[in-house]
N, C-alpha and C positions, 0 to 999 in steps of 0.2 A: 685707647690710655696712651698720653705722651710717653714716646720713645723713651724721651729724656728722663721722664719721672721712673718711669719703669727700674731704668739702670741707677739710677740712685737710690731707688728705694730697696732694689735688691743689694745695698753695696760694691755693687761693682764701681772704677775708678771711672766715674762718666770723663766724656769727652768732649768740650765744642771748638768751633771755630769760626771764624767771623770775615763777613765778604760785604764789602759794600755797592750798593744798587752803582749803576753809570751814572753818568751827566749827558742823560741823552735816554733812550730806549732802545735800546739793541745790546742785549742781556746774554748776546752771545761769550764773551767772555767770563761773564758770574757763573753762566752754567758749565762753563767747562772750567772751574775752579771748583765749583763743586760737587761736579763729578769726581775730579781726583780726588775728596775728602769723602767721597760714598763711601760705606761701610769701611769707613778709618774713625770717626766722629760719631756720637750717638745724637748729634743734633749740632748746625750752622746756624749761628746769629746772623740778622740783617739788618745794618746801619739803618739810624731812620734822621736823615738831614743833617748826617754826623757832623762836627762843629761848625755848624747852622749854617751848611753849604747845600744849595740847591743841589738832589739829585733825583732821580727816580724815587719813589715811594719804596719803605719798606715792606707795605701787605704787595704790590705788586710781584716783586722777587722773591716772598714767602712761600704766595700764589707756583709759583713758575717752579720756586724748587721741589712745592708738595706735589706739584704733579707729573714729576722727574723722580718722584719717588726717595727723594729728601726731606729728611725734617729739619724745620724750619724754627730760627726762634725769631717770632714777632716783633721787634724793639716800637715801644710807643716813649715819645716824649710829649713833654705839655707845651714845648713851647710854642708850636703851630696848631693847636687844635682846642675848642672851647669843648669841653667835658658832653656835649652831644654828638660832638665830632668823632671823638675818642672811641663811645659805645658801640658811635655808630661799625666806626673800621673794626673793631674786635666780632660787633655781631657776623661783619662783612670775613672775617678770616675764620669763625666758626662755622661759616655757610661751607668753606673749602677744607674743613678739617684742622686746621691750624688751631695746635691745643698749647705752644710756649708764648706765655707774653714774657720781655721783658719791661718794667717801667722803669722810665728816665729821664728827670724835670727838665734837662736838657742846656746847650751854651746858652745864653743870649747872643739878639740874632746882629748885634755888633760888630763880633768875631768873627762872622762871616761871609762870604761872598754875596750876600743882597740883605744891605747895611737899611736898606728902605725898609723893607721888611718888617711890620708892624707883630711882636710879640703876645705872642695871647697868655700865657701861662694860669689859664684855669686852671688847673690842676697840675702839682706838682708829683712823684715820683707814688707818692703815700697814697694822695686822692686817687689816681688813675691804679693803682691796686684797689682804692675800693667800689671805683665805677663795677671793674671787673668784680668782683664778688658779687655786688647789688646787681647784674645781670646773669650771673650766676641761680641768685633767690628768685627771679623771673621776673626783676623788679628794673625799669632803666632807671634814668638820671631822676626825673619827674615823680619818681614812684608809681609809673602808670606798667599796667602789665604787659610780658610781652605776649606774643602769639605764639604758639607751639611751646615744645620744650627748651629748656634753659641752655645755654651753652657749657661746657666745660673747660677751665684752662688750667695752666699749671702757670703759677706765676713765679716772676724771679725779679730781682733788682739788683743794683750793685752797691758795693762797699771797699772806701778805699783806706788797706790795712796799716799804711805809711802816713796816714792823718795823725797831727800832734796838735792839741792832744787827742790819744784814740780813742776816751771814755767817749766823747763826741759824737764818734763815728759809731762807737756801742748803742747807744743810744737809737740815733737816726737805725741801727739795723733792728733794732728791736722794735720802735714802730714800726718799721716796713714790715718786719714778719708778723707784727699783731694784725696790722691791716693785711695780710694773705701771701706775702712773699714765702715761698717755699724754698725758693734757692738763692742762691748769691754767687754773683759774678764779678770778682774785685779788680781793680785798678793793676794796670802790671807791678808785678813784686818779682826783687833780685838778690835779698837778704832773705836766706832760710831762718834764723834766729830771731830776725825780728819777726817774722810771720809767725814762727810758733809763738812770739809774747801775744799778739793777735789772737791767737786761735783760741790762746788760753782764754780769752775772755768770751769769742766768739760759739765754743762748743758748748757755752752757757742758755745757746740763745736754739730753741728748735727750727733748724733749719739746715741747710745742705749749701757748704762752700767749694767753689770750685776757683781755684787761683789764678790770676789772671798773669800771662807770659806775654809780653809782647819781645821777638826777637831782634837782638839789637844786630845793626850794619855796618856800623864802625863808631870807633874812638868819639867820634864828632859830632855822632847822634845819642851817643848817653851820655855826653856831657850836655848838648844840647837841652835833654830831658830831665835832667836833675835840674836843670837854669829855668827851664822855662812849663813843662808840665806839673802841675799841683798833684801831689801826693804820691809821685814816682821818687826811687835813690834808690841811684846806680852806684854801688863799691865802688871804692878807686883800686880794689885789686882788679877788677873785673874792668873797669876803662885801660887799668896797664895791660891785660890780657889781651884786648881788641886791637890795642893801639901796639902793640911786640910783635902780632899775628902779620904775615904775608897773603893771609887772604879771610879777615876780619869774618864776610858775611858767613865763612862755614864755619867760623867762630866761635857767632853769635850763636849759632845753629845747634853748635855741641853745649854753652850755655843753658839755652831751653832744653834739652834735653836733660842735660844734670839736673838742672831744678827739679821741671818734671818726674823725672827720677825718685829724688830723692825723698820729696812730701808722698809718693806714690807710699816709697820701701818706708816709711818711716810712718806713715798712717796720719800725716798733718791735718788733711783735708778731706775731699770727696773728691775732688777732679781737680783736670783744669782747664783752664780756656784760653786759646792762644788764638792771637789777634799781631797776623803779621803785614797788616796795616801796606798792603801793595805789593806783598811776596807771600800770597797764600799758595800760591805753587810749591813753597818750601816745608808748606806743614806737616807733610806725609815724612820728608825729612828729618824735620824734626822727632816725631813718635816714632821713628824706625831706629834713629840712634839712643830714644830713651827707651826701646826695646817694647817699646809698644805696638 
């Protein structure tokens, strides 16, 4: 059984972090970072051609993490694969004991670094979840029986609490839950009160929710995210804290730790998902500052 599922089902405040594969085939740094997170988080997400940029595959690094004794979350986007390729990768993941799958539709290739790559989008995130459930029932995408045992997955998806109107996100969230998503990792959050209002809606859906945490490195980064990243809203008060700090990176670590502490102490959601975006070595510092 998935360790992440065990943690969430038992009521433990679950922790996940995120690592991107390299733009190459040397996984040395990724394995080093993953080992820093080992025994500090319940699972490590491996991004899948994040921002539509070419890197090594999520599945490859997930296999290496599994072999190193680190529980992976295999991210799958619908942008680059047909339903047959998606189910094939799922079966390969199952062969290596990879249980956790996060379904994503994916950014269009025009925003990435291989702009001539043809997008597929045969399945969106809901379709990917349904494809996984089909395999669990013992059938492939053509309705043909699988040989041997059926795989068993712990399925997840993403949600954006700051989306306006929030009702549209809740509708999508319900569709994903009905398609098989048992847990959700959110887009980056910075406003506790706004997140509470979102959870008033989301708590009515049968699923677990992990709050997305993106540590801020500077006031400039916060302003950029407000301006350019859909679904993220950094309050002015936090931008001022970063602006007035002599060590903004450390201040960003404290801000992230404070948010995690509050959602845990107040029981707002089921866990936290930390997306350090190239500064994964700071994740243990965030958890220590949060008292975890």
